C-alpha positions in Angstrom: -32.9 12.3 -2.6 -32.5 15.0 0.4 -34.4 15.4 3.6 -34.5 11.5 4.5 -34.1 10.5 8.2 -31.0 8.3 8.3 -31.0 6.0 11.2 -29.0 2.9 12.4 -27.0 1.0 9.9 -28.9 -2.2 9.5 -30.0 -4.8 6.7 -33.1 -4.5 8.6 -34.3 -8.4 8.6 -35.7 -9.1 12.2 -33.6 -15.5 7.0 -34.5 -19.3 9.1 -28.8 -29.3 2.9 -28.0 -32.6 1.9 -25.2 -33.1 3.8 -21.8 -32.5 1.4 -19.7 -35.4 0.3 -16.9 -34.3 2.6 -19.2 -33.5 5.7 -19.2 -37.1 7.0 -15.6 -36.5 8.9 -16.3 -33.1 9.6 -19.8 -33.8 10.8 -18.9 -36.4 13.1 -15.9 -33.9 14.5 -18.9 -31.1 15.2 -21.0 -33.6 16.8 -18.1 -34.6 19.0 -17.5 -31.4 20.0 -21.1 -30.2 20.8 -22.3 -33.2 22.6 -19.7 -35.6 23.7 -18.1 -34.9 27.0 -15.1 -37.3 26.2 -13.9 -35.0 23.4 -11.5 -33.3 25.2 -13.7 -32.6 28.2 -12.3 -34.2 31.4 -14.4 -33.6 34.5 -12.0 -32.1 37.1 -9.3 -31.0 34.8 -8.3 -27.2 34.8 -7.0 -25.2 32.3 -4.8 -22.0 32.0 -6.6 -20.1 34.6 -7.2 -22.6 37.2 -10.9 -23.2 38.2 -11.9 -19.7 36.9 -15.0 -20.1 34.5 -14.8 -19.0 30.8 -16.8 -16.2 30.7 -18.8 -15.0 27.6 -22.0 -12.7 26.9 -24.9 -13.2 24.7 -27.5 -10.3 24.1 -30.8 -9.8 22.4 -33.7 -7.6 22.7 -36.7 -8.8 25.0 -39.9 -7.4 26.0 -40.1 -4.3 23.5 -42.6 -3.3 21.1 -40.3 -4.2 18.0 -38.3 -7.5 17.4 -37.6 -9.7 20.3 -35.3 -12.5 20.3 -35.7 -13.9 23.9 -34.5 -17.4 22.3 -31.2 -16.4 21.9 -30.0 -15.8 25.2 -32.1 -18.7 26.6 -30.6 -21.1 24.0 -26.9 -19.7 25.2 -28.0 -20.3 28.8 -29.1 -23.8 28.0 -26.2 -24.7 26.1 -23.9 -23.4 29.1 -25.9 -25.7 31.3 -25.5 -28.7 29.2 -21.9 -28.5 28.6 -21.2 -27.9 32.5 -23.3 -30.8 33.3 -20.9 -32.8 31.2 -17.5 -31.7 32.7 -17.3 -28.0 31.2 -14.8 -27.2 28.4 -11.3 -28.7 29.3 -12.7 -29.1 32.9 -13.5 -25.4 33.1 -17.3 -24.1 33.4 -18.8 -21.9 30.6 -20.5 -19.0 32.3 -22.9 -17.2 29.9 -23.9 -13.4 31.0 -26.8 -12.2 29.1 -28.1 -8.6 28.4 -31.1 -7.0 26.8 -30.4 -4.2 24.5 -34.0 -3.1 24.4 -33.8 -2.4 20.6 -31.8 1.0 21.4 -28.6 2.0 20.8 -27.8 3.3 23.9 -28.7 0.0 25.1 -26.7 -1.9 22.7 -23.7 0.0 23.8 -24.4 -0.6 27.6 -24.3 -4.3 26.8 -21.2 -3.8 25.1 -19.5 -1.8 27.8 -20.7 -4.5 30.2 -19.1 -7.2 28.3 -15.8 -5.2 28.7 -16.0 -4.6 32.3 -16.8 -8.3 33.2 -13.7 -9.4 30.8 -15.7 -11.6 28.8 -13.7 -13.5 26.2 -16.1 -13.4 23.4 -19.8 -11.9 22.6 -21.5 -15.1 21.2 -24.8 -15.6 19.3 -26.3 -12.3 19.6 -28.8 -10.0 18.0 -28.9 -5.9 17.9 -29.5 -3.8 15.2 -27.2 -1.1 16.4 -23.8 -2.5 15.2 -22.6 1.1 15.4 -23.2 1.4 19.0 -21.9 -1.9 20.3 -18.8 -2.8 17.8 -16.7 0.5 19.0 -16.7 -0.4 22.5 -16.0 -4.4 21.6 -13.3 -3.2 19.1 -11.7 -0.9 22.0 -11.6 -4.0 24.3 -10.5 -6.4 21.8 -13.6 -8.7 22.3 -14.7 -10.9 19.4 -18.0 -10.8 18.3 -19.0 -14.2 17.0 -22.1 -15.3 15.2 -24.1 -12.2 15.3 -27.6 -12.5 13.4 -26.4 -10.8 10.2 -28.7 -7.6 11.0 -26.2 -5.2 10.4 -23.6 -3.7 7.9 -21.1 -3.6 10.4 -21.2 -7.4 10.9 -19.6 -8.0 7.6 -17.2 -5.2 7.9 -15.4 -5.1 11.5 -12.2 -7.1 11.6 -13.5 -7.8 15.3 -16.8 -9.9 13.7 -16.9 -13.7 12.9 -20.4 -13.9 11.1 -21.6 -17.2 10.7 -24.2 -16.7 7.9 -24.7 -14.4 5.1 -27.1 -11.8 6.4 -29.6 -9.9 4.3 -27.4 -9.8 1.2 -27.4 -13.4 0.8 -30.8 -13.9 1.7 -32.0 -11.3 -1.1 -29.6 -12.6 -3.6 -31.2 -15.8 -3.3 -34.6 -14.8 -3.3 -34.1 -12.8 -6.7 -32.5 -16.0 -8.1 -35.4 -18.2 -7.0 -37.9 -15.6 -8.1 -36.6 -14.9 -11.6 -37.8 -18.4 -12.7 -41.3 -17.9 -11.4 -42.5 -14.5 -11.2 -43.5 -11.6 -13.6 -42.8 -8.2 -12.3 -41.2 -8.2 -8.9 -41.8 -5.1 -6.6 -39.4 -4.7 -3.6 -40.8 -2.8 -0.9 -38.0 -1.5 1.4 -37.1 1.0 4.1 -36.1 4.7 3.0 -32.9 4.9 4.7 -29.3 4.4 4.0 -29.4 0.5 4.9 -32.6 0.3 2.8 -31.0 2.0 -0.5 -28.6 -1.3 -0.4 -31.2 -3.8 -0.9 -32.2 -3.4 -4.5 -28.8 -4.1 -5.7 -28.9 -7.5 -3.7 -32.2 -8.4 -4.9 -31.3 -7.4 -8.4 -28.0 -9.5 -8.5 -30.0 -12.5 -8.0 -32.7 -11.7 -10.5 -30.2 -10.8 -13.0 -28.4 -14.0 -12.5 -31.9 -15.8 -13.3 -32.2 -13.7 -16.5 -34.7 -11.2 -15.0 -35.2 -7.4 -15.2 -34.6 -5.5 -11.8 -37.4 -5.3 -9.3 -39.5 -2.2 -8.8 -38.1 -0.2 -6.1 -41.1 1.1 -3.5 -39.7 3.1 -0.6 -41.3 3.1 2.6 -40.9 4.5 5.9 -39.3 1.7 8.4 -41.4 3.3 11.4 -45.0 3.5 9.8 -48.0 2.1 11.6 -49.7 1.4 8.3 -48.6 0.6 4.5 -51.8 0.9 2.5 -50.6 3.0 -0.1 -47.4 1.3 -0.5 -49.2 -2.0 -0.8 -51.6 -0.7 -3.5 -48.4 0.7 -5.4 -46.5 -2.6 -4.9 -49.5 -4.7 -6.1 -50.2 -2.5 -9.3 -46.7 -2.8 -10.4 -46.6 -6.5 -9.8 -49.8 -7.1 -12.0 -48.5 -5.1 -14.9 -47.5 -8.2 -16.6 -50.6 -10.2 -17.0 -48.7 -13.0 -18.9 -47.1 -14.0 -15.7 -47.9 -14.1 -11.8 -46.3 -10.8 -10.3 -44.5 -11.2 -6.8 -44.3 -8.5 -4.1 -41.3 -8.7 -1.6 -41.5 -6.9 1.7 -38.0 -6.4 3.3 -38.9 -4.0 6.2 -37.3 -6.0 9.1 -39.7 -5.8 12.1 -42.0 -3.6 10.2 -42.9 -6.6 7.7 -45.6 -7.7 9.9 -47.1 -4.3 9.9 -46.9 -4.1 6.0 -48.7 -7.4 5.6 -51.9 -6.2 7.5 -52.3 -3.5 4.9 -51.1 -5.8 2.1 -53.7 -8.6 3.2 -56.6 -5.9 2.8 -55.3 -4.4 -0.3 -54.6 -7.7 -2.0 -58.4 -8.7 -2.2 -58.4 -7.0 -5.5 -55.2 -8.6 -7.0 -55.6 -12.2 -6.2 -52.8 -13.4 -8.8 -49.9 -12.0 -6.8 -47.2 -14.1 -4.9 -45.6 -12.8 -1.9 -42.0 -13.6 -1.0 -39.5 -12.3 1.6 -36.4 -13.3 3.8 -35.8 -14.6 7.2 -35.3 -12.0 9.6 -38.3 -10.2 8.1 -40.4 -13.2 8.9 -39.5 -16.4 10.7 -41.6 -19.3 12.0 -42.5 -17.4 15.1 -43.8 -14.7 13.0 -45.9 -17.0 10.9 -47.5 -18.6 14.0 -48.4 -15.0 15.6 -50.5 -13.9 12.1 -52.6 -17.0 11.6 -50.4 -20.0 10.4 -52.3 -21.5 7.5 -54.9 -19.0 7.6 -52.4 -15.7 7.9 -50.8 -13.8 5.1 -47.8 -15.7 4.5 -49.3 -19.0 3.6 -47.6 -19.8 0.0 -45.1 -17.3 0.4 -41.4 -18.3 -0.5 -39.1 -17.2 2.0 -35.0 -17.5 1.8 -33.2 -18.8 4.7 -29.6 -19.4 6.1 -30.0 -22.9 7.2 -31.6 -26.2 6.7 -35.6 -26.2 7.7 -36.0 -27.2 11.4 -37.1 -30.8 10.6 -33.6 -31.4 8.8 -31.7 -34.3 11.2 -28.8 -32.0 11.2 -30.3 -30.1 13.9 -30.8 -33.3 16.3 -27.8 -32.3 18.4 -29.3 -28.9 19.2 -32.6 -30.5 20.0 -30.8 -32.6 22.3 -29.2 -30.2 24.5 -32.6 -28.4 24.5 -34.4 -31.2 25.7 -32.0 -32.2 28.5 -31.1 -28.6 29.7 -34.3 -26.5 28.8 -37.3 -28.9 28.2 -40.8 -26.7 28.7 -38.7 -23.5 28.0 -41.0 -22.1 25.5 -38.8 -19.1 24.7 -36.5 -21.5 22.9 -38.1 -22.8 19.5 -35.9 -25.0 17.2 -37.3 -23.3 14.3 -36.5 -19.9 15.2 -33.5 -18.5 13.2 -32.2 -16.7 16.1 -32.0 -19.8 18.2 -30.3 -21.7 15.6 -27.6 -18.9 14.8 -27.0 -19.0 18.5 -26.3 -22.8 18.5 -24.1 -22.5 15.4 -22.0 -19.4 17.1 -21.5 -21.7 20.1 -20.4 -24.4 18.1 -17.6 -22.0 16.7 -16.8 -21.0 20.3 -16.5 -24.5 21.5 -14.1 -25.1 18.6 -11.9 -22.3 19.6 -11.7 -23.2 23.1 -10.9 -26.9 22.1 -8.1 -25.2 19.9 -6.8 -23.1 22.8 -6.8 -26.0 25.0 -4.9 -25.6 28.5 -3.6 -22.2 27.6 -4.9 -19.0 29.0 -8.3 -18.3 27.7 -8.7 -14.5 27.2 -10.3 -12.3 24.3 -6.9 -12.0 22.7 -6.5 -15.7 22.3 -9.9 -16.6 21.1 -9.4 -13.6 18.4 -5.9 -14.9 17.6 -7.2 -18.5 17.3 -10.0 -17.5 14.8 -7.5 -15.3 12.7 -5.0 -18.0 12.6 -6.9 -19.9 10.0 -9.4 -22.2 12.3 -11.6 -24.1 10.4 -15.0 -25.0 12.2 -17.5 -27.8 10.9 -21.1 -27.3 12.0 -22.1 -30.6 11.0 -23.4 -29.6 7.9 -25.7 -26.8 9.2 -23.1 -24.3 7.1 -20.2 -24.8 5.1 -17.0 -25.3 6.9 -16.7 -21.8 8.8 -13.1 -19.9 8.3 -12.6 -16.2 8.5 -9.6 -14.6 6.3 -8.9 -11.0 6.9 -10.8 -10.4 3.7 -13.3 -12.4 2.0 -14.3 -12.9 -1.8 -17.0 -10.4 -1.3 -14.7 -7.5 0.1 -15.1 -5.6 -3.4 -18.8 -5.2 -2.9 -18.3 -4.1 0.8 -18.6 -7.4 2.9 -15.3 -8.3 3.6 -16.1 -10.5 6.5 -19.1 -12.6 4.8 -17.6 -15.7 4.6 -21.1 -18.0 4.4 -23.4 -17.0 1.6 -25.3 -20.5 1.4 -29.0 -20.0 1.2 -31.9 -22.3 1.1 -35.5 -21.7 -0.2 -38.3 -22.5 1.9 -42.3 -22.2 1.3 -44.8 -21.8 4.0 -47.2 -24.6 3.6 -49.8 -25.4 6.2 -48.6 -22.6 8.3 -45.2 -24.4 8.6 -41.7 -23.6 6.7 -40.6 -26.5 4.7 -38.1 -26.7 2.1 -39.3 -25.9 -1.5 -39.5 -28.9 -4.1 -37.6 -26.6 -6.5 -35.0 -24.5 -4.8 -33.0 -21.6 -6.1 -32.6 -21.9 -9.8 -34.8 -24.8 -9.5 -32.1 -26.8 -7.8 -33.3 -28.2 -4.4 -31.1 -28.0 -1.4 -28.7 -25.2 -0.6 -27.0 -22.5 -3.1 -24.1 -20.5 -2.5 -24.8 -17.0 -3.3 -21.2 -16.0 -3.5 -20.8 -15.6 -7.2 -24.0 -13.9 -7.4 -23.3 -11.2 -4.8 -19.7 -10.4 -6.7 -21.6 -9.3 -9.5 -24.0 -6.7 -7.6 -24.1 -3.3 -8.7 -23.5 -1.4 -5.5 -22.3 1.8 -7.2 
């Protein structure tokens, strides 16, 4: 197709497990690393750079007309406040710089240049849709990018990136596998862009694994102000098979909510259609803002990266929020951005504990991550480790090391764990093998 407007390289999401058999010891270590000052934190002790703080940065868009993630830098500051109140890390203060990328490539590059100028040792738990703008400056300065939101292709290809979730690829594969057992025709509504071109292969890999035909591919502008035509076409496709309820999957990132406004009106003539999407396109904050139980997402399937917010494995994060940021309404424990930032700072803490009293620098952080460090997150993810190339290198995601996905459903306006998970199995599902079979040609 010619004449398309090609924009930022993104997966455009803008998705939130019984504890594993081996997780008891690992979970205790992660809890110790995150919450106990006695675990290698000795008040008053000094590291390799004396009393200098360990400086990192967290960025995210705020106060814009599109996706906003104020909870991520707020969570980062709360984590630093909590850590410092408990003696710091190896006796040194953690200093968190924050930056607003304004959902703009120039802003993202400016944040990255500031990180380099400030000599931060890592960018941690951040969100930006402009990987092609911020990763080059970070790579030039040798600064690792730990735990981005999984919103750009670059996060799964750059050797400087250490992602903690599977981004949009894992979420779409998991959603496809879940819908294969329950849906008739499936219509995917996705951006008409380079990034959007990759989405059908991910969803279809899951549908194929569940023995289902490929989804119908409905293109849409990712900056439209209404989607009446696309909604009508998607609904007509989904209802062609009268024997089984059809499903519509909008994956338009921060425009998914705009699509749903049009879809809700068009859907009145097609009552037997189910909606389903992925975290990043929708999260609890979006569900709340669109009416909760009376909104358009009620009953929708949504795939996420982590356990639901009510899972006790989030208790350590909630403890930090209550102690260091009580009353800060920017920090919602159910928000996938806040959760990702928590996990990213858990990784950073593990790295700094491994470095110990040695000189802490961006090079030292990167070297420690590259030397086979294994990080437990208390069962929120599998044990994380970043080889130079992971199993998904052949399909274009060499840095994607965690393809675990949960299936959630909106009930009473709240995201809760689905009774039957992906492939009919409750809990967590690893989409690595499914993505290995994705047709990305």
